[in-house]
C-alpha positions as CSV (number, residue, x, y, z in Angstrom):
1,M,-4.2,-49.6,24.4
2,S,-4.5,-50.0,20.9
3,K,-1.7,-48.5,18.6
4,K,-3.4,-49.2,15.4
5,Q,-3.8,-45.8,14.2
6,K,-1.3,-44.0,12.3
7,I,0.1,-41.1,14.0
8,T,1.6,-38.3,12.0
9,V,4.1,-36.4,14.1
10,I,6.0,-33.2,12.6
11,M,9.2,-32.0,13.8
12,P,9.0,-28.7,15.8
13,K,10.6,-25.4,14.9
14,I,11.9,-21.9,16.5
15,T,9.9,-18.9,17.3
16,N,8.4,-16.6,14.8
17,L,9.4,-13.1,13.3
18,F,6.8,-11.5,14.8
19,S,7.6,-12.1,18.2
20,L,11.3,-10.8,17.4
21,F,9.5,-7.5,16.3
22,V,7.7,-7.0,19.5
23,I,10.8,-7.6,21.7
24,I,13.0,-5.3,19.3
25,T,10.2,-2.6,19.6
26,F,9.7,-3.1,23.3
27,I,13.6,-2.6,24.3
28,A,13.7,0.5,21.7
29,T,10.6,2.4,23.1
30,S,7.9,1.5,25.6
31,C,5.9,3.8,23.9
32,A,5.8,2.6,20.6
33,K,2.6,0.8,18.9
34,S,2.5,-2.7,18.0
35,T,0.4,-4.7,16.2
36,S,1.9,-7.9,17.1
37,E,0.8,-10.9,19.6
38,P,2.3,-10.6,22.9
39,D,4.5,-13.6,23.3
40,H,4.1,-14.5,27.2
41,E,5.6,-17.8,27.7
42,D,4.8,-20.0,30.9
43,N,7.6,-21.7,32.7
44,P,6.9,-25.3,31.3
45,T,8.2,-27.1,34.4
46,E,5.9,-24.4,36.6
47,Q,3.3,-26.6,38.6
48,S,0.1,-25.6,39.8
49,N,-2.1,-27.4,42.5
50,N,0.4,-30.2,42.5
51,L,-0.6,-32.1,39.3
52,Q,2.4,-34.3,38.7
53,I,3.3,-34.5,34.9
54,E,7.1,-34.7,34.3
55,E,9.6,-34.9,31.5
56,V,7.3,-32.4,29.2
57,T,8.9,-31.1,25.9
58,I,6.7,-28.9,23.8
59,P,8.1,-27.4,20.4
60,T,8.1,-24.0,20.2
61,V,6.6,-24.2,16.6
62,W,4.8,-27.3,15.7
63,D,3.8,-28.2,12.0
64,V,0.6,-30.0,11.8
65,Q,-1.8,-31.4,9.0
66,T,-5.3,-31.2,9.1
67,E,-6.8,-34.4,10.6
68,S,-3.4,-35.6,11.8
69,K,-2.3,-36.5,15.3
70,L,-0.3,-34.6,17.9
71,K,2.2,-36.5,20.3
72,I,2.9,-34.7,23.5
73,S,5.6,-36.1,25.9
74,G,5.5,-36.3,29.2
75,K,4.8,-38.9,32.2
76,G,1.8,-38.8,34.3
77,Y,-1.1,-38.3,32.0
78,K,-4.1,-39.9,32.6
79,I,-7.4,-41.1,30.4
80,G,-9.9,-38.3,31.0
81,D,-7.4,-35.4,31.5
82,V,-8.6,-32.3,29.8
83,I,-5.8,-30.3,27.4
84,T,-6.7,-26.7,27.0
85,F,-5.1,-24.9,24.0
86,Q,-5.5,-21.2,25.2
87,P,-4.4,-18.6,22.5
88,L,-2.0,-16.2,23.6
89,N,-3.6,-13.3,22.0
90,G,-7.1,-14.2,23.2
91,T,-8.6,-14.9,19.9
92,P,-9.9,-17.5,18.9
93,D,-11.5,-19.0,21.9
94,A,-9.8,-21.6,24.0
95,I,-10.1,-25.3,22.7
96,T,-10.3,-28.3,24.8
97,F,-9.6,-32.0,24.5
98,T,-10.3,-35.0,26.6
99,L,-7.5,-37.4,26.4
100,N,-8.3,-41.0,25.6
101,E,-5.1,-42.3,24.5
102,V,-2.1,-42.1,26.9
103,Y,1.1,-44.3,27.3
104,E,3.9,-44.2,29.6
105,D,5.8,-41.3,28.3
106,H,3.4,-39.4,25.9
107,T,-0.1,-39.0,25.0
108,I,-1.7,-39.0,21.6
109,L,-4.6,-36.6,20.6
110,S,-6.2,-35.6,17.1
111,V,-5.6,-32.1,16.1
112,P,-8.6,-30.3,17.0
113,V,-10.9,-29.1,14.1
114,A,-11.1,-25.6,15.4
115,L,-7.4,-25.3,15.9
116,K,-6.0,-22.5,13.8
117,D,-2.5,-21.0,12.8
118,G,-1.2,-19.2,16.0
119,R,0.2,-19.2,19.3
120,Y,-1.1,-21.2,22.3
121,N,-0.4,-22.1,25.8
122,L,-1.0,-25.7,26.6
123,I,-2.6,-26.5,30.0
124,V,-3.5,-29.9,31.5
125,S,-6.2,-30.1,33.9
126,R,-7.7,-33.0,36.1
127,G,-10.7,-31.9,38.2
128,E,-9.2,-28.8,40.2
129,L,-5.8,-29.7,39.5
130,S,-3.9,-28.3,36.4
131,K,-0.3,-27.7,35.1
132,T,0.8,-25.4,32.2
133,L,2.7,-27.5,29.7
134,G,4.2,-25.0,27.6
135,S,3.5,-22.7,24.7
136,T,3.7,-23.4,21.0
137,S,3.0,-21.8,17.6
138,F,0.8,-24.2,15.4
139,N,1.5,-24.1,11.7
140,F,-0.7,-26.0,9.3
141,V,1.3,-27.5,6.5
142,L,-0.4,-29.3,3.4
143,R,2.3,-32.0,3.1
144,A,4.5,-33.6,5.9
145,D,6.8,-35.7,3.5
146,I,8.7,-32.7,2.0
147,P,12.4,-33.9,2.6
148,N,14.8,-31.5,4.1
149,K,17.7,-30.2,1.6
150,D,21.0,-29.0,2.9
151,G,21.2,-25.2,3.1
152,K,17.3,-24.7,2.1
153,T,16.0,-23.2,5.4
154,V,12.6,-22.4,3.7
155,K,10.1,-25.0,2.2
156,G,6.6,-25.4,1.1
157,V,4.1,-26.0,-1.4
158,V,1.9,-23.5,-3.8
159,H,-1.3,-25.5,-4.7
160,V,-4.6,-25.2,-5.6
161,A,-7.0,-27.0,-3.5
162,G,-4.4,-29.3,-2.7
163,K,-3.0,-29.9,-6.1
164,G,0.4,-28.4,-6.3
165,L,1.2,-25.6,-9.2
166,A,4.5,-25.4,-10.9
167,N,6.4,-22.3,-11.8
168,V,5.4,-20.1,-9.3
169,V,8.0,-17.5,-8.2
170,V,8.9,-17.7,-4.4
171,S,11.2,-15.2,-2.7
172,D,12.2,-13.6,0.9
173,G,13.2,-10.2,-0.8
174,Y,17.2,-11.8,-1.2
175,E,16.5,-14.9,-3.1
176,I,14.4,-16.1,-5.7
177,T,13.2,-19.6,-6.6
178,Q,10.3,-21.3,-8.6
179,T,8.0,-24.4,-7.6
180,D,8.7,-27.8,-9.1
181,E,6.1,-29.8,-11.1
182,D,4.4,-30.6,-7.7
183,G,4.2,-27.2,-6.4
184,V,7.3,-27.8,-3.9
185,Y,9.9,-24.9,-3.6
186,Y,12.8,-24.8,-1.4
187,L,14.6,-21.5,-0.7
188,S,18.2,-20.6,0.8
189,S,16.8,-17.8,3.2
190,N,19.0,-15.7,5.2
191,K,15.4,-14.8,7.1
192,R,16.6,-10.8,7.4
193,T,13.4,-9.5,6.0
194,G,11.4,-12.3,8.3
195,Y,8.9,-13.4,5.4
196,V,8.7,-15.4,2.6
197,F,6.3,-14.2,-0.4
198,I,5.2,-15.4,-3.6
199,S,4.7,-13.8,-6.9
200,I,0.9,-14.2,-7.6
201,P,0.7,-15.9,-11.1
202,S,-1.7,-14.7,-13.8
203,N,-5.3,-16.3,-13.2
204,Y,-4.9,-16.8,-9.6
205,E,-5.8,-15.0,-6.3
206,V,-4.5,-15.6,-2.7
207,S,-7.1,-15.4,0.1
208,N,-7.4,-12.1,2.0
209,S,-6.5,-11.2,5.7
210,N,-9.3,-10.2,8.0
211,H,-9.7,-7.3,6.0
212,N,-9.3,-6.9,2.1
213,L,-5.5,-7.2,1.9
214,P,-4.1,-10.0,-0.1
215,L,-1.9,-12.6,2.1
216,F,0.9,-13.5,-0.5
217,Y,3.3,-13.5,2.5
218,R,4.0,-15.3,5.4
219,Y,6.2,-14.6,8.2
220,L,9.4,-16.7,9.1
221,N,11.1,-18.0,12.3
222,T,14.2,-15.8,13.2
223,N,16.9,-18.8,13.4
224,P,18.5,-19.0,10.1
225,T,19.3,-22.5,10.3
226,T,15.8,-23.4,11.5
227,I,14.1,-25.1,8.6
228,D,10.5,-23.4,8.0
229,T,7.4,-24.8,6.0
230,R,5.2,-22.2,4.4
231,D,2.5,-23.1,2.2
232,F,0.4,-21.0,-0.1
233,E,-2.9,-21.9,-1.6
234,L,-4.3,-20.0,-4.5
235,T,-7.7,-19.7,-6.0
236,P,-8.3,-19.7,-9.9
237,V,-9.9,-16.5,-11.3
238,N,-10.0,-14.8,-14.6
239,N,-8.1,-11.6,-14.5
240,E,-7.1,-11.2,-18.2
241,N,-9.2,-8.2,-18.3
242,H,-8.9,-6.1,-15.0
243,I,-8.8,-2.7,-13.7
244,L,-6.2,-1.2,-11.4
245,L,-7.3,1.5,-9.4
246,V,-4.1,3.6,-8.5
247,L,-4.4,5.3,-4.8
248,G,-1.8,8.0,-4.0
249,D,-1.0,9.6,-0.8
250,M,-4.2,9.3,1.4
251,H,-2.4,10.5,4.6
252,L,-4.8,9.5,7.0
253,A,-4.4,10.7,10.7
254,N,-7.5,11.7,12.2
255,R,-7.3,15.4,11.5
256,N,-8.8,18.0,9.4
257,N,-12.0,16.0,8.9
258,D,-10.1,13.4,7.0
259,L,-11.9,10.4,8.0
260,T,-15.1,12.0,7.0
261,Q,-14.0,13.2,3.9
262,F,-12.2,10.0,3.1
263,Q,-15.4,7.8,3.8
264,N,-18.2,10.2,2.3
265,G,-16.1,11.3,-0.6
266,F,-13.5,9.0,-1.7
267,I,-14.8,5.5,-0.4
268,S,-18.3,6.2,-1.7
269,D,-16.7,7.5,-5.1
270,L,-14.3,4.6,-5.4
271,N,-16.9,1.8,-4.5
272,N,-19.4,3.1,-6.9
273,V,-16.7,2.6,-9.8
274,I,-15.9,-0.6,-8.4
275,T,-19.6,-1.6,-8.7
276,T,-20.0,-0.5,-12.2
277,Y,-16.6,-2.2,-13.6
278,K,-17.5,-5.5,-11.5
279,A,-21.0,-5.7,-13.2
280,A,-19.3,-5.3,-16.5
281,G,-17.4,-8.6,-15.9
282,K,-14.1,-7.2,-14.9
283,K,-11.7,-7.9,-11.7
284,V,-11.0,-5.1,-10.0
285,Y,-7.9,-4.5,-7.6
286,G,-6.5,-1.5,-5.7
287,L,-2.7,-0.6,-5.6
288,T,-1.7,2.3,-3.0
289,L,1.2,4.4,-3.7
290,G,2.6,5.2,-0.2
291,D,2.1,7.7,2.7
292,L,-1.2,5.7,3.9
293,T,-0.7,7.6,7.1
294,W,1.1,10.5,8.4
295,E,3.8,9.3,11.1
296,T,3.7,12.8,12.9
297,Y,0.4,11.9,14.3
298,W,0.6,8.1,14.9
299,Y,1.2,8.6,18.6
300,S,-0.5,12.0,19.3
301,N,-3.6,11.0,17.5
302,S,-3.5,7.3,18.0
303,F,-3.7,6.7,14.2
304,A,-1.1,5.0,12.8
305,L,-1.0,1.5,10.3
306,P,-3.6,-0.5,12.2
307,E,-5.9,2.2,12.0
308,Y,-5.4,2.5,8.3
309,V,-6.1,-0.9,7.6
310,Q,-9.6,-0.5,9.5
311,Q,-10.3,2.4,6.8
312,I,-9.1,0.7,3.6
313,N,-11.1,-2.3,4.5
314,K,-13.9,-0.3,3.2
315,V,-12.8,-0.6,-0.3
316,N,-14.8,-3.5,-2.0
317,A,-11.6,-5.0,-3.9
318,Q,-8.2,-6.5,-2.8
319,V,-5.8,-3.7,-2.0
320,F,-2.0,-4.0,-2.7
321,N,0.2,-1.6,-0.6
322,I,3.3,0.3,-0.9
323,M,5.4,2.3,1.6
324,G,5.8,5.7,1.9
325,N,8.1,8.2,3.9
326,H,5.1,8.9,6.3
327,D,4.6,5.3,6.9
328,N,7.9,4.8,8.9
329,D,7.7,4.7,12.9
330,P,8.9,8.4,13.8
331,Y,10.7,7.0,16.8
332,F,13.4,5.3,15.0
333,A,16.5,6.9,13.3
334,S,16.9,3.7,11.2
335,D,15.5,3.0,8.0
336,W,15.4,-0.7,8.8
337,M,13.9,-0.3,12.2
338,A,11.4,2.5,11.2
339,E,10.0,0.0,8.6
340,N,9.3,-2.8,11.2
341,A,5.8,-1.5,11.9
342,Y,5.0,-1.5,8.3
343,R,6.3,-5.0,8.2
344,R,4.1,-6.2,10.9
345,T,0.9,-4.6,9.6
346,L,1.1,-4.9,5.7
347,G,4.2,-7.4,5.2
348,P,6.9,-6.9,2.6
349,T,8.1,-3.5,1.6
350,Y,8.9,-4.6,-1.9
351,Y,7.6,-7.8,-4.0
352,S,5.7,-8.6,-7.4
353,F,3.0,-10.0,-8.4
354,N,0.8,-10.9,-11.9
355,L,-2.5,-10.2,-12.9
356,G,-3.6,-11.4,-16.4
357,K,-0.7,-10.5,-18.9
358,V,0.6,-7.8,-16.8
359,H,3.6,-8.2,-14.1
360,Y,3.7,-5.9,-11.2
361,I,6.4,-4.9,-9.1
362,V,6.2,-2.9,-5.8
363,L,9.5,-1.1,-4.8
364,D,10.3,1.3,-1.5
365,N,12.6,4.0,-2.5
366,T,12.5,5.7,0.7
367,E,15.6,5.9,3.0
368,Y,14.0,7.1,6.3
369,V,16.7,9.0,8.2
370,N,14.8,10.6,10.8
371,T,17.7,12.5,12.5
372,G,16.9,13.1,16.3
373,G,14.4,10.1,16.6
374,G,14.4,7.8,19.7
375,A,12.4,6.5,22.3
376,G,9.4,8.4,22.8
377,I,10.9,11.1,20.3
378,I,9.7,12.1,17.0
379,G,13.1,13.1,15.1
380,D,13.2,15.2,12.0
381,R,11.6,12.6,9.8
382,N,14.1,13.4,7.2
383,Y,14.7,10.8,4.4
384,N,16.6,10.5,1.0
385,A,15.2,9.2,-2.0
386,K,16.8,6.0,-3.4
387,F,16.6,2.2,-3.7
388,T,18.5,0.0,-1.4
389,D,21.3,-1.9,-3.2
390,Q,19.7,-5.1,-2.3
391,Q,16.5,-4.3,-3.6
392,L,17.7,-3.5,-7.0
393,S,19.6,-6.9,-6.7
394,W,16.4,-8.4,-5.9
395,L,14.5,-6.9,-8.7
396,I,17.3,-8.0,-11.1
397,K,16.5,-11.6,-10.3
398,D,12.8,-10.9,-10.4
399,L,12.8,-9.5,-14.0
400,E,14.7,-12.6,-15.0
401,T,11.6,-14.5,-14.7
402,I,9.6,-12.0,-17.0
403,D,9.5,-12.4,-20.8
404,V,10.4,-9.0,-22.8
405,A,7.2,-8.7,-24.2
406,T,5.3,-8.7,-20.8
407,P,3.9,-5.4,-19.8
408,I,5.8,-4.0,-16.6
409,I,4.1,-2.0,-13.9
410,I,6.6,-0.9,-11.2
411,A,5.0,1.2,-8.5
412,T,6.9,3.3,-6.0
413,H,6.2,6.1,-3.6
414,I,8.7,8.8,-4.5
415,Q,8.9,10.0,-7.9
416,L,11.7,9.0,-10.1
417,H,11.7,12.3,-12.2
418,N,11.0,15.9,-11.1
419,A,8.4,17.7,-12.9
420,P,8.6,18.1,-16.7
421,N,8.8,21.8,-18.1
422,A,6.4,23.2,-20.8
423,A,8.9,22.3,-23.4
424,G,8.3,18.4,-22.5
425,N,12.0,17.8,-22.1
426,I,13.0,14.7,-20.0
427,P,13.6,16.2,-16.4
428,S,16.0,15.4,-13.9
429,Y,15.8,12.5,-11.4
430,R,14.4,12.9,-7.9
431,T,15.4,9.5,-6.9
432,S,18.9,9.5,-6.7
433,N,19.8,5.9,-8.2
434,A,16.9,5.9,-10.5
435,G,19.2,5.5,-13.5
436,Q,19.8,2.0,-12.1
437,L,16.3,1.0,-12.3
438,V,15.7,2.6,-15.8
439,T,18.6,0.8,-17.0
440,A,17.2,-2.7,-15.7
441,L,14.1,-1.9,-17.5
442,N,15.5,-0.8,-20.8
443,R,15.0,-4.4,-22.2
444,F,11.4,-4.5,-21.8
445,E,8.9,-3.5,-24.4
446,N,6.2,-1.6,-22.4
447,V,7.0,-0.1,-19.0
448,H,4.9,2.1,-17.0
449,I,6.2,3.6,-13.7
450,L,3.5,4.7,-11.1
451,T,4.7,7.2,-8.6
452,G,3.2,9.3,-5.9
453,H,4.6,11.7,-3.2
454,T,4.3,15.1,-4.8
455,H,0.3,15.3,-4.7
456,I,0.4,16.3,-8.5
457,N,-0.4,15.0,-11.8
458,Y,2.4,14.7,-14.5
459,R,3.6,12.2,-16.7
460,V,7.3,11.6,-18.1
461,P,7.7,9.6,-21.5
462,R,11.4,8.5,-21.7
463,D,11.0,6.9,-24.9
464,N,8.5,4.6,-26.5
465,K,8.7,1.9,-23.7
466,I,9.2,3.5,-20.3
467,M,6.7,6.4,-19.0
468,E,6.3,7.7,-15.6
469,H,2.9,8.5,-14.4
470,N,3.0,10.7,-11.1
471,T,-0.5,10.7,-9.6
472,A,-2.3,13.4,-7.6
473,A,-3.3,12.5,-4.2
474,V,-6.5,10.9,-2.7
475,C,-6.2,13.6,0.1
476,A,-5.5,16.4,-2.2
477,T,-4.0,19.1,-0.5
478,W,-3.7,17.0,3.0
479,W,-7.6,17.0,3.3
480,W,-7.2,21.2,3.9
481,T,-9.7,22.6,1.4
482,G,-12.7,20.1,2.2
483,R,-12.3,20.8,5.8
484,D,-14.9,22.1,7.8
485,G,-15.1,26.1,7.2
486,Y,-12.7,26.0,4.2
487,S,-13.8,26.2,0.9
488,N,-16.0,23.0,0.3
489,N,-13.8,21.5,-2.6
490,H,-11.3,18.9,-2.8
491,I,-8.3,20.3,-4.9
492,A,-4.7,19.2,-5.2
493,P,-1.7,21.7,-5.5
494,D,-1.6,21.6,-9.1
495,G,-5.3,22.3,-9.4
496,S,-6.2,18.6,-10.2
497,P,-9.3,17.6,-8.0
498,G,-8.5,15.0,-5.2
499,G,-8.6,11.4,-7.1
500,Y,-6.6,8.5,-8.2
501,G,-6.0,6.8,-11.5
502,I,-7.8,4.2,-13.2
503,W,-6.0,1.4,-15.3
504,E,-7.7,-0.7,-17.7
505,M,-6.0,-3.6,-18.7
506,T,-7.3,-6.1,-21.8
507,G,-4.7,-8.6,-22.1
508,K,-1.6,-6.5,-23.2
509,D,-3.4,-3.7,-24.0
510,I,-3.3,-0.9,-21.5
511,K,-5.2,2.3,-20.8
512,W,-5.6,4.7,-18.1
513,H,-7.2,8.1,-16.9
514,Y,-7.2,10.1,-13.9
515,K,-10.6,10.1,-11.8
516,S,-11.7,13.1,-9.7
517,I,-13.6,12.1,-6.4
518,G,-17.2,13.2,-7.0
519,Y,-17.0,13.9,-10.7
520,E,-17.6,11.8,-13.8
521,K,-14.9,10.2,-16.0
522,E,-15.2,12.7,-18.4
523,Y,-14.2,15.5,-16.3
524,Q,-10.4,15.9,-17.4
525,F,-9.8,19.7,-17.4
526,R,-11.0,23.3,-15.8
527,S,-10.9,26.5,-17.6
528,Y,-10.5,30.1,-16.1
529,D,-11.5,33.5,-17.6
530,L,-8.4,35.4,-16.7
531,N,-10.2,38.6,-17.0
532,N,-12.2,37.4,-13.9
533,V,-9.3,35.9,-12.0
534,H,-7.6,38.5,-9.4
535,I,-6.7,37.4,-5.9
536,T,-6.8,40.1,-3.5
537,A,-6.5,40.4,0.1
538,T,-10.4,42.0,0.4
539,S,-11.7,39.5,-1.7
540,Y,-10.1,36.2,-0.4
541,A,-8.6,37.2,3.1
542,P,-10.4,39.7,4.6
543,N,-10.2,38.3,8.1
544,A,-6.2,38.1,8.1
545,N,-4.1,40.6,10.2
546,S,-2.1,43.1,8.4
547,Q,1.0,40.9,8.4
548,H,-1.0,38.0,7.0
549,Q,-2.7,40.6,4.2
550,N,0.6,41.9,3.2
551,L,1.4,38.2,2.3
552,V,-1.4,37.7,-0.1
553,S,0.1,39.5,-3.2
554,Q,3.5,37.1,-2.6
555,Y,1.2,33.7,-2.6
556,A,-1.1,34.9,-5.4
557,F,1.9,34.9,-7.9
558,D,0.6,36.2,-11.2
559,F,-2.9,36.5,-10.2
560,A,-2.5,39.1,-7.7
561,S,-2.7,41.8,-10.6
562,K,-5.8,42.4,-12.8
563,N,-5.5,40.5,-15.9
564,E,-7.5,42.3,-19.0
565,N,-6.1,40.7,-21.8
566,N,-9.1,38.3,-22.8
567,E,-7.1,35.4,-21.9
568,V,-8.3,31.9,-20.7
569,L,-6.1,29.6,-18.8
570,I,-6.8,25.7,-19.1
571,N,-5.6,23.1,-16.7
572,V,-5.5,19.8,-18.2
573,W,-4.6,17.2,-15.2
574,G,-4.2,14.0,-17.2
575,Y,-2.0,15.6,-19.9
576,D,0.9,13.8,-21.8
577,P,2.5,14.9,-24.9
578,Q,0.1,12.6,-27.0
579,W,-2.9,14.7,-25.7
580,T,-4.0,17.8,-27.7
581,V,-5.9,21.1,-26.7
582,S,-7.6,23.2,-29.1
583,V,-9.8,26.2,-28.6
584,T,-11.9,28.1,-31.3
585,E,-13.8,31.5,-31.1
586,N,-16.6,31.7,-33.5
587,G,-15.4,28.7,-35.4
588,V,-11.9,30.3,-35.8
589,P,-9.0,28.3,-34.3
590,L,-7.0,30.3,-31.4
591,N,-3.2,29.8,-30.8
592,V,-2.9,27.5,-27.6
593,Q,0.4,27.5,-25.9
594,R,1.5,25.3,-23.2
595,I,2.8,27.2,-20.1
596,V,4.0,26.6,-16.8
597,S,1.6,28.2,-14.0
598,R,-0.1,28.0,-10.9
599,D,-3.7,27.1,-10.5
600,P,-5.8,29.8,-9.3
601,L,-8.4,27.8,-7.8
602,H,-6.1,26.1,-5.6
603,I,-4.5,29.4,-4.3
604,I,-8.0,30.8,-3.0
605,S,-9.2,27.2,-1.8
606,Y,-6.1,26.5,0.5
607,T,-3.5,29.3,0.4
608,M,-5.7,32.3,0.9
609,K,-7.9,30.4,3.3
610,R,-4.8,29.6,5.6
611,L,-3.8,33.3,5.6
612,N,-7.4,34.5,6.3
613,V,-7.0,32.7,9.6
614,N,-3.5,34.1,10.2
615,A,-1.6,30.7,9.4
616,V,1.4,30.7,6.9
617,P,0.5,28.2,4.0
618,T,2.9,24.9,4.4
619,F,1.8,23.5,0.9
620,D,2.3,26.1,-1.8
621,S,0.5,25.9,-5.0
622,A,2.6,24.0,-7.6
623,N,3.9,25.4,-10.7
624,T,2.9,22.7,-13.3
625,S,3.4,22.5,-17.1
626,H,0.1,20.9,-17.8
627,M,-1.5,24.3,-18.4
628,F,-2.5,26.0,-21.3
629,K,-3.3,29.6,-22.6
630,A,-5.2,31.1,-25.4
631,K,-6.2,34.7,-26.1
632,A,-9.7,35.8,-27.2
633,S,-10.4,38.8,-29.4
634,A,-13.2,40.2,-26.9
635,P,-13.9,39.6,-23.1
636,N,-17.5,38.2,-24.0
637,T,-17.0,35.7,-26.8
638,T,-18.0,31.8,-26.5
639,L,-15.0,30.0,-26.7
640,H,-15.2,25.8,-27.5
641,I,-12.5,23.9,-26.0
642,T,-11.7,20.5,-27.0
643,V,-9.0,18.4,-25.2
644,K,-8.3,15.1,-26.9
645,D,-6.3,12.3,-25.1
646,R,-4.1,9.9,-26.5
647,F,-6.6,7.2,-26.8
648,G,-8.8,9.2,-29.0
649,N,-11.3,10.4,-26.4
650,N,-12.6,13.9,-26.7
651,Y,-13.5,16.3,-23.7
652,T,-15.1,19.5,-24.5
653,E,-16.5,22.8,-23.1
654,T,-18.5,25.5,-24.4
655,M,-17.0,28.4,-22.4
656,E,-19.5,31.1,-22.2
657,R,-17.4,34.5,-21.1
658,P,-17.5,36.1,-18.8
659,K,-16.7,33.1,-16.8
660,A,-17.2,33.4,-13.1
661,F,-14.2,32.6,-10.7
662,T,-15.8,30.8,-7.7
663,Y,-14.9,27.9,-5.3
664,T,-17.3,25.5,-6.8
665,M,-16.6,26.3,-10.4
666,R,-15.7,23.5,-12.6
């Protein structure tokens, strides 16, 4: 038989990390949910119906090129035998190939066009006879001629339509390298994280998964001495002017009507915003801030990270994700093991990427302790707020690739600083080793740190270079206030409406604002006529028993007593020290004082509603410093309120008094 056609045979590799995760999780708990593919390997020597094919060797992982040839060893093949590629996870459909090139100790077949990356059983059949040859994972590569290098365990090409791209940063979470002029990279990886990822360069995008999650990472085989080939393909785009949607604390758990509120409120609002910006020629991306789910309900409500992916797929833009404390598997009392479910579903727990002129860094500052957690047992779910030493070491290496004039966006779940007071002093750190992060960032000229966790809004400017933005939650108060039978509004513990951040990047120029779900961009504050704010059991918890009615004054705080001082309270949720708040009465300026206060609308929308059904509130109203108070001369004068943000935008209200205090007030 002719041997004229050139044969490309690529050396085999070892099993992938996905399989290891499944094995570890299964051993630790038979109850733990896994999104990885089962690894059911058949015995390569097992025979069925006496089909005699011997000396078969199937590699565990097979690197192949499109339109290349496969050499399958073994004696006894015949022309006309059928090789079936049977996917181990059931998708895609099985692929068959009829042999027409057979030799004494092997057969040659073309890589089927329909073959995709994945794990397959290879089965040969002849009439009613068949034999399982073995199982293998097929890994498609751009180039088969990249030589190995001593000590380099991962290699590959970063390319655009087959043409290599230089200077792309590649990492495994420990080491960092960059591609050469041909787009080729080599990495000395210990493979502990189980993946390799790229820092997506400016003005490029990666493809999505089956959903809208960017595939900037690829899983590795587990053997640290095995050489893996992992390629990345990029698509050119122009994202110099882009929009970043900052989406904090979704807490999806299939409870409190959360999925209905999420889809009808948040997704509808967000996609309208995306449509508007795209129509203006802007590229739009999403970035979550962790607590995508609620691990307490992973197993009882059958709602975990895979179910979250189904929901976030409804967003009409690519979405990058961050891990929160509630995104850990509660059946593990180990930070690393508890994170594995996240890695399987969403990839790296820390990484970086570039959009336009801005460099983004995602970090994980939750050390999950979960005292008492174990197989089938949810532990205390306790955690520490800190960055691992390894993560900070990686961060230093990543920052070394960035020019000091590049704007930096750091995003992590738990806040770096506690909430500021009314004096505006820099507060203490909430994350224990936040100072190390700040030190690493000090040489850069423009740094913004995006955090969530608290479900409230506040900003902490450290100097003219570094500023933290703690962003209120998409879920507001854990989806409580919009739940059926409650107040039919969506309000966070600091009185901010549930919402998200919108960051507008034009080159190196950065602007931002908080967007309340269901409201226009201009809705940036709410005012109260305190003469009409009096929270009593009779008015707001009439169905509570005596025990819970007695708690009303405690949870109503300053609003338990009637206030007849003609004062107004103004809640400015986007406030930072470069904003101004002014109030005039009949053209005369009133003295406006920044204070620390709770928000009365939140108290009646959540706290009183809980007491009214004889339940103790679990999420107190927040004592916040983005509150302002002014005193009028009379109870029925009209006030003009002007709030001016740091970018010169004015937001106004003509406040006609008396102003009613209601669940639906603005």
